[in-house]
N, C-alpha and C positions, 0 to 999 in steps of 0.2 A: 199493778206496781203501785197504786194509789194506796192500797188496803196495807200492803207490805211496810210503807213509809207511816202509816196512820198508827198500826201496830207498834212500829217501833219508836215513834215519838211517844205514845202513850205509856209503854214499855221504860223508856228513859225516865218520864217523870214520876213514874210509879216507884222505879228504883231509888230517884233521887229522895222523894219523900218519905220510903221507908227506910234508908240507910240513916238518913238524918235524925230520926226520932230514933235510931239503935245508938247514937252516940250524945242523945239528950241536947239535941240542937233543934232550934224551932224551924221546920221547913221553909216558913215564909220568908226567911231571909234570902232565898234565892230570886224570889218574885222580881225584884229590882232589876235581875239581871235577865229576865225573860223577855224575847221578842213578843210584841203584842198577840201574834198568832197562838205561840205556846203558852200564852198567859190565859190564853181562853181555853186550852186543853187542861190546863193546871186547874182552871175555876172547875171545868165542868167535871175532872176526876173528884174535886173536892164536894162536889153536890152530889156526885154517884156515892161516895164513901159515907158521906153523911146521911143517906138515903131519902134526900131529897129528891132525887129521880130513878128511875130503875135502869138507866142506860147511861154509858159515856157519851156524850154529843152536846152541840151548841144548842142553846134556848135562845131564840131570836124574839 
């Protein structure tokens, strides 16, 4: 169950970032609306897509 929730969360955030780029909207405008937990996943996605980490996850 946790894996499904995690996959859905990552999928939602990726979709939000992807769709905003297609309408020339900076995806970072959504950051102020994210719950702290979602913000951690948002940052993890950004690190992954920028090549700073080989996986999507938290770095403590």
